[in-house]
C-alpha positions in Angstrom: 76.5 129.4 83.7 80.0 129.1 81.7 83.3 128.2 82.9 84.3 131.8 82.6 82.1 132.7 85.5 84.4 131.1 87.7 87.7 133.1 87.1 91.2 131.5 87.8 93.2 133.4 90.4 95.3 135.8 89.1 99.3 134.8 88.3 100.4 136.9 91.4 97.6 135.1 93.7 98.5 131.6 92.2 102.2 132.5 93.0 101.3 133.3 96.6 99.2 130.3 97.0 102.2 128.0 95.8 104.5 130.1 98.2 102.1 129.8 101.3 101.7 126.2 100.6 105.3 125.4 100.3 106.0 127.5 103.6 103.2 125.7 105.4 104.8 122.4 104.2 108.4 123.3 105.2 107.2 124.2 108.7 104.9 121.0 109.0 107.9 118.8 108.0 110.2 120.7 110.4 107.6 120.1 113.0 107.5 116.3 112.1 111.5 116.1 112.3 111.5 117.9 115.8 109.0 115.7 117.2 110.8 112.5 115.8 109.1 109.3 114.5 106.4 107.7 116.3 106.4 104.2 114.9 109.7 102.6 116.2 110.4 99.3 118.0 107.3 97.3 118.7 105.1 99.9 117.3 106.9 99.9 113.9 104.7 99.2 110.9 104.4 95.6 109.6 104.0 96.7 106.1 106.2 99.8 105.0 104.5 100.5 101.6 100.8 100.9 101.7 98.8 101.1 98.4 95.8 103.2 99.0 93.0 103.2 96.2 91.1 106.4 95.5 88.3 107.6 93.1 88.8 111.0 91.5 87.0 113.3 94.1 87.9 116.2 96.3 87.4 114.1 99.3 90.4 112.0 98.4 92.3 114.9 99.6 93.7 113.9 103.0 95.0 110.6 101.7 96.8 112.4 98.9 98.3 115.2 101.0 99.4 112.7 103.7 101.5 111.2 100.7 102.4 114.5 99.1 103.5 116.4 102.3 105.5 113.4 103.4 103.4 113.1 106.8 103.4 109.3 106.2 107.2 109.0 106.6 106.9 110.3 110.3 105.0 107.3 111.1 107.4 104.9 109.4 105.0 104.3 106.3 105.0 105.2 102.5 101.4 105.8 101.2 101.1 105.1 97.7 97.7 106.6 96.2 96.2 104.5 93.5 93.8 106.1 91.1 90.9 103.9 90.5 88.0 104.0 87.8 85.0 103.0 89.7 83.6 101.8 93.1 83.1 98.2 91.9 86.8 98.2 90.9 87.8 99.6 94.3 85.5 96.9 96.0 87.2 94.0 93.9 90.7 95.1 94.6 90.2 95.5 98.3 88.6 92.0 98.4 91.5 90.3 96.4 94.2 92.3 98.2 95.5 94.4 95.4 94.7 97.4 97.3 95.8 97.5 101.2 93.2 100.2 101.9 90.9 102.6 100.0 89.3 106.0 100.2 85.8 104.4 100.0 82.1 104.6 100.4 80.9 103.6 103.7 77.9 101.7 102.5 80.3 99.9 100.2 82.3 98.5 103.0 79.2 97.6 105.0 77.6 96.0 101.8 80.6 93.7 101.3 80.8 92.7 105.0 77.0 91.6 104.5 77.4 90.2 101.1 75.2 92.8 99.6 76.3 94.3 95.8 79.1 91.9 95.6 81.4 89.3 97.3 81.0 88.8 100.9 84.1 89.4 103.1 84.7 90.6 106.6 85.7 94.5 106.3 86.9 97.1 108.5 86.4 101.0 108.7 89.5 102.6 110.3 88.4 106.2 110.0 85.9 108.5 108.4 87.7 110.9 106.0 85.4 113.6 105.7 81.9 115.1 106.2 79.6 117.0 103.9 80.6 118.3 100.6 78.4 116.2 98.0 75.5 117.2 96.0 72.5 116.2 94.0 72.2 117.8 90.5 69.3 118.0 88.3 69.7 118.8 84.6 69.2 122.1 83.3 66.3 120.9 81.1 64.5 119.8 84.2 65.3 123.4 85.8 63.9 125.1 82.8 60.5 123.1 83.2 60.5 124.2 87.0 62.1 121.4 88.8 64.7 122.9 91.1 64.1 121.0 94.2 62.5 117.9 95.4 58.9 119.3 95.8 59.0 120.9 92.3 60.6 117.7 90.8 57.8 115.5 92.4 55.1 117.9 90.8 56.8 117.8 87.4 57.1 113.9 87.6 53.5 113.7 88.4 52.4 115.5 85.3 55.0 114.0 83.0 54.6 110.2 83.0 57.7 109.4 81.0 60.5 107.5 82.9 62.8 109.6 84.9 66.5 108.4 85.5 68.6 109.0 88.4 72.2 108.0 88.9 74.3 107.1 92.0 77.8 105.8 92.1 77.4 102.4 94.0 74.2 100.5 95.1 74.8 100.5 98.7 76.9 103.6 98.9 76.6 107.1 100.4 75.5 108.7 96.9 72.6 106.1 96.6 71.4 106.6 100.1 71.5 110.6 99.9 69.5 110.3 96.7 66.8 108.0 97.7 66.2 109.7 101.1 66.1 113.2 99.3 63.6 111.7 96.7 61.4 110.1 99.3 61.3 113.2 101.2 59.0 114.6 98.6 57.1 111.4 98.2 59.1 110.1 95.3 59.7 106.2 95.7 63.1 105.7 93.8 62.5 102.1 93.5 59.0 102.4 91.8 58.8 105.8 90.4 62.1 106.2 88.6 64.9 104.4 86.9 68.1 104.1 88.9 71.5 103.6 87.2 75.0 103.4 88.7 77.7 105.6 86.9 81.4 106.1 88.2 81.9 109.6 89.4 84.0 111.2 86.9 81.6 110.2 84.1 78.6 111.8 85.7 78.8 115.1 83.9 79.4 113.7 80.5 76.5 111.4 80.7 74.1 114.1 81.9 75.5 116.2 78.9 74.4 113.7 76.6 70.9 113.2 78.1 71.5 109.8 79.7 70.1 111.1 83.0 67.8 113.5 84.6 69.7 113.9 88.1 72.4 112.4 89.9 74.1 112.5 93.3 78.0 112.4 93.4 80.9 113.9 95.3 82.6 117.1 94.4 83.7 118.4 92.1 81.4 116.7 89.8 78.4 118.6 90.9 80.0 122.0 90.7 81.4 121.0 87.3 77.9 120.6 85.8 77.0 124.1 87.2 80.1 125.5 85.6 79.4 123.8 82.4 76.0 125.2 82.3 74.3 121.7 81.9 73.0 121.2 85.5 72.0 122.9 88.8 72.5 122.0 92.4 69.1 120.8 93.7 70.5 120.3 97.3 73.7 119.8 98.9 74.1 116.8 101.0 74.7 118.7 104.2 71.3 120.0 103.9 70.0 116.4 103.7 72.2 115.6 106.9 74.6 118.1 108.4 77.9 116.8 109.1 76.9 113.4 107.7 79.8 110.7 107.1 80.9 110.3 103.8 84.1 108.5 102.8 85.7 106.2 105.2 89.4 104.7 105.1 88.4 101.0 104.4 90.3 97.6 104.3 89.5 94.1 105.0 89.2 92.8 108.5 92.2 90.3 107.7 94.5 93.2 106.9 93.5 95.2 109.9 94.2 92.1 112.1 97.5 91.2 110.5 98.7 94.8 110.2 97.6 96.8 113.4 100.7 99.1 113.5 100.4 99.7 109.9 96.7 100.8 110.3 97.4 103.1 113.1 100.4 104.7 111.3 98.2 105.4 108.2 95.4 106.9 110.1 97.7 109.0 112.3 99.3 110.3 109.2 96.0 110.9 107.4 94.6 112.6 110.7 97.6 115.1 110.6 96.9 115.7 106.8 93.4 116.4 107.7 94.5 118.9 110.4 96.6 120.7 107.9 93.8 121.1 105.3 91.4 122.5 107.5 93.8 124.6 109.4 94.2 127.7 106.9 92.9 129.0 103.6 96.2 129.0 101.9 96.4 125.2 102.9 93.1 124.6 101.2 94.2 126.5 98.2 97.5 124.4 98.2 95.4 121.2 98.4 93.1 122.3 95.7 96.1 122.8 93.4 97.5 119.5 94.3 94.3 117.1 93.8 93.3 119.1 90.7 96.3 117.6 89.0 95.7 114.9 86.4 97.2 112.4 88.7 94.3 112.9 90.9 91.0 114.4 90.2 92.1 116.0 86.6 90.0 119.0 86.7 90.4 122.7 86.9 91.5 124.2 90.4 88.7 126.6 90.3 86.0 123.9 90.0 87.6 122.4 93.1 88.3 125.4 95.3 85.0 127.3 95.2 83.1 124.6 97.3 86.0 123.5 99.6 85.8 127.1 100.7 82.0 127.0 101.1 81.3 129.3 98.2 78.3 127.7 96.5 76.5 128.8 93.2 73.5 126.8 92.2 73.3 127.3 88.6 70.1 129.4 88.7 71.7 132.8 90.0 71.8 132.0 93.6 74.9 132.2 95.5 75.7 131.7 99.3 78.3 130.9 101.7 77.9 127.5 103.3 79.4 127.1 106.8 78.9 123.2 106.4 81.2 122.8 103.5 83.5 119.8 103.3 85.4 119.3 106.5 88.3 116.8 107.0 89.1 117.6 110.6 86.7 120.0 112.3 88.4 120.0 115.8 88.7 116.3 115.9 84.7 115.5 114.8 85.3 114.1 111.5 87.7 111.1 111.7 85.8 109.1 114.4 84.0 106.1 112.6 80.8 106.6 115.0 79.0 103.3 115.3 75.7 105.2 114.8 77.0 106.3 111.4 77.7 102.7 110.4 74.3 101.7 111.7 72.4 104.2 109.8 73.5 102.9 106.4 72.2 99.7 107.6 68.9 101.0 108.1 68.6 102.5 104.7 69.8 99.3 103.2 66.9 97.5 104.9 64.6 100.2 103.9 65.3 99.9 100.2 65.2 96.1 100.2 69.0 95.5 100.0 68.7 93.8 103.1 65.7 91.5 103.5 65.9 91.0 107.2 67.1 93.4 110.1 70.7 92.9 110.9 72.3 93.1 114.3 72.9 96.9 113.7 75.1 97.5 116.6 76.9 94.2 116.4 77.8 94.7 112.9 79.0 98.3 113.4 81.1 97.0 116.2 82.7 94.4 113.9 83.5 96.7 111.3 84.5 100.1 113.0 87.9 99.9 114.6 87.2 102.4 117.5 90.1 101.4 119.8 92.6 101.5 116.7 91.3 104.8 115.7 91.7 106.3 119.3 95.2 105.0 119.6 95.9 106.6 116.0 94.4 109.9 117.1 96.4 110.1 120.4 99.6 109.6 118.3 98.7 112.3 116.1 97.5 114.5 118.9 94.1 114.9 117.3 90.9 115.7 119.3 88.8 112.5 120.1 85.1 112.8 120.5 83.7 111.2 123.7 81.0 109.2 122.4 81.0 106.7 119.6 77.1 107.2 119.0 75.7 110.8 118.0 72.3 112.2 117.3 71.4 113.8 113.9 68.2 115.4 112.5 67.7 114.9 108.8 66.0 117.1 106.3 62.7 115.5 107.0 62.8 116.3 110.6 63.3 112.7 111.6 65.9 112.1 114.4 68.6 109.4 114.1 70.3 108.5 117.4 71.0 104.6 116.7 68.9 103.7 119.8 66.3 101.6 118.1 67.4 101.1 114.5 64.9 98.5 113.7 62.0 100.7 114.5 63.8 103.8 112.5 64.1 101.6 109.5 60.5 100.3 109.4 59.2 103.8 110.4 59.5 105.5 106.9 56.3 105.9 105.0 58.3 105.8 101.6 60.3 102.6 101.4 61.1 99.5 99.0 
């Protein structure tokens, strides 16, 4: 499929989008002024400027829009988005204090906290930034041989004895866990039956183009980019692996959160308002797509971003569909909560794949990392919905239910594991 298959909106339409976004922005800022600043007196942020790292992915949008729309100013902080090249770079800058916070992989935060895949340092998750919106891409060459989903991939790999290479973005991260879970659902052991490599998200498409990998899991827009460029197909979306799964977190060190609680609350409240703004309307989503597509952020065409944030999917094989479980930033308050069970799930998968040698104190670790009380305070300030429970139940694509009640049994119960 060629890029021309995804036409750019007509000039009149683009002008409408820009005007609609400007009107919405003006209305929002007027509302903020009318309501007055929340952060004042003893609630004033300890740090006025907050440097937040991000990787060029669509799901950095709520951090970017909180800054671009000036929502951060209401809460007495100035968010300074800092474009980073790779997840290891984000990890290192968080640990050494070059970044105050980051748009970051859940599993990266948990891994650093436990000393897996990098230096050990106590960490904190302040909020979840988005649900859904990632994908596993297989090369067009594999698709031409009949490998278009997990089952057909397993059949091809069984016949073709060469080494298959799959890429993820960080060893303990979300994309690694989605990729491994999906492969294992078809009986493929990622650790024994394939070669696993780590590649920064913006470099995925270029590496597939030159034949360095057979498949990869990454956040948008780099799944859709492969489809648009005709070099890959979408084998599965991550929301089809786990509907409304946790994805990126707003992460920081435990030390920063302890020393700067007001700053953390202010930033979370601002990002929550930006999340509400994004999810509020089509015009807002389109304005967001135009903003984050800029070279200062994701650096791609608007059309590669806006298709999938609207739930308009094409798999590169002629199939098109409207997906109701596209990338969500707010979803009536369900997205932002840093559920304890979400963090615990990543620990179960780290144990499953041998990243953790022993069972950790699953609930205890999640309670250390996830700043539930701080999140609830920020959500109250932002007038955002707050879920009643800090645990939730989900059924993943293999039919196995995760509810956080017996994590050790869950981790040990998988047939395919390291």
